[in-house]
N, C-alpha and C positions, 0 to 999 in steps of 0.2 A: 204385378213387377214393380219392384221398388226401384228409387233413383239409381243406386250402387249397380245394380243388375243392367238397367239401361244404359248407363255409361259405360259398363264393361263390354256389351255388345258391341260399342262402336271403335273398340280397340283393335289393333292387330293382335296375333297370337304372341308376337315377341313382347307388344306392351303388356299383355294379360299377363305374361310370366314374370314381367317385371312387378306389377301390381302385387301378384301372389307372393314374391319373394319380399318385397318391400314390407306387405302387411305381417307376413310371419316374423320378420326383424322387430317389427313395432310392437308386437305382442310379446316378443320374448325379452325385450327391454336391449336388443342389441342394436343400438343406433350408431355405432361407429361405422363411419365412412357414408351415412347417410345425409343428405342434404336437409336437415331438419332445422326449421325454425319457429318459433313461437310467433304467433299471429297478435298482433299489436292489439291492445283494446280487450283482449281474452285473457284470463288467468290460466286456464288448463287446454287451450286450443292450438294446435300444431299444424304445419303443413311440412308434406316431403316433396321436394323437387326432383324428378328423375326425367330429363330432357324437356318436351313440352306437357309431360304430364303432372298433375298434382294430384296429391292425397291429401285430405284434409282430415285430422282425427282430433279427439279429444280423450284424456285422460281423467278419471274421476277420482275423487280423494281416496277411493278403496283401490286404485290401482288398475282399474278396468280400462280398456280402450274401446272406444266407438269410432268406426270410420264413418265420416259425415259427408264425405263428397270424394269422388274421383273423376276428375275432369282435364281435358286439354286446357292449357293456360289460355284465357280469353279476357276480354273485359269483365264478364260475369262470373269468373272462377271462384271470387271470394264473396258473393252475395248469395243471400239464400241457402245457407247450410244451415 
């Protein structure tokens, strides 16, 4: 089991639905209305905030997206992705 699957298991059904919707919008480049911010110190890494859920993703130079982390906001949210 990878880290993303493990993180999703800890979420409620409502939160899982949020994550699915947000990931679909990230992939389709429909970021309007999403709380997206570029992470400092990274050229191609962003986070989306929805409630206390954070989705950290990277966009490579070919336009592909990689979900790096799904987590609740904590002191460790932005470490180790």
